[in-house]
C-alpha positions, -999 to +999 in steps of 0.1 A: -127+143-038-149+164-033-167+189-056-181+217-045-208+236-071-214+265-074-238+286-099-208+302-115-187+273-130-205+278-158-193+312-164-155+294-170-161+273-197-141+240-210-109+252-205-110+268-169-127+234-162-095+213-182-072+229-158-092+226-130-092+189-136-055+184-144-046+205-112-066+186-088-052+152-106-090+146-112-087+129-144-097+087-162-061+081-146-073+087-112-083+046-113-052+038-114-037+027-082-008+052-071+017+048-038+044+068-025+080+047-033+101+042-003+136+054-004+152+027+021+191+022+023+213-004+000+206-033+020+172-027+024+166-022-014+179-056-025+160-068+000+126-054-014+138-060-045+138-102-037+106-095-023+095-080-055+103-111-078+084-135-050+054-117-051+019-138-063+009-127-094-028-130-076-038-116-043-074-124-027-076-135-062-068-102-077-048-097-102-016-077-099-021-044-111+014-022-100+007+015-087+024+044-103+052+051-103+064+022-112+089+007-085+106-026-073+098-010-040+056-016-044+036-032-061-006-040-056-035-061-070-068-049-080-093-022-078-093-006-047-056-017-050-047-035-019-006-021-020+022-031-016+050-011+002+089-020+011+114-006+026+092+013+048+103+032+078+090+013+113+053+027+122+056+046+159+026+030+171+059-003+170+071+017+200+031+009+216+025-020+240-011-020+235-008-016+192-032-049+185-012-074+161-013-106+144+007-141+130-004-149+095+012-179+081+044-173+105+046-135+098+041-110+120+018-075+116+012-045+131-025-037+125-037-006+124-073+001+115-072+039+103-105+061+106-112+062+072-124+021+076-090+010+059-061-009+074-022-006+074-004-040+084+032-036+088+059-067+092+078-070+124+110-087+133+118-088+095+149-071+083+129-051+059+092-032+067+069-041+045+036-022+047+004-032+031-027-009+021-060-023+025-088-003+015-120+004+030-137-013+005-114-044+010-121-041+050-142-071+046-114-092+039-094-086+073-056-106+074-071-121+045-049-111+017-021-115+042-020-159+040-007-148+001+025-125+006+033-147+040+055-170+019+079-147-003+083-123+027+101-156+046+116-162+019+131-128+006+133-107+039+148-128+068+138-126+105+158-099+128+151-065+134+150-032+110+179-005+108 
C-alpha cells in the first residue's frame, strides 16, 4: 500500500486514521494471505475438494498457511504465500500457441510471468484447472514448488480437457 504524506494528515487525528485503515484494508491482519475463491460447477468442486485432501503440509519447505476466506478450493504456503486455487477459469493465454509451458513431474503447466515479477502457473490437460501463484519474492524458486503439487494433482485431478 502506498501512503501519501501530507501536512494536513495530523489534523485528522486517530479516529480518522483508524477509519482510513479499515476502509483501505490495511491492518495487522494483512500479513495473512488472501485469495479469491473460484466458483466452478459441482463436478469440478468435488475434484478440488479431493485435491485439498491430498495437498502437502509443506511446499518447498514452507508450512501450509491457507488464505482467507478459508475454502477447500484455495490453499497457501509460507509468507509471502504461494497460493493454489482449484477450479479457476481457463486462462485466455492457453489459446496462444506461443505461450510458455512446462512439464513438472508429469503435470503440464501454462507459465505466465507478470509485470510485477510474480508468476502464475495453471495446469493443462486436466479435467479441472489448478492455478499456482508464486509471488515475486519467491520467483527465484522457479518451478521448484510445482514438484510438491505434481503427485496430489495426478491423484485428484484426472487427465483430460476441463469443461
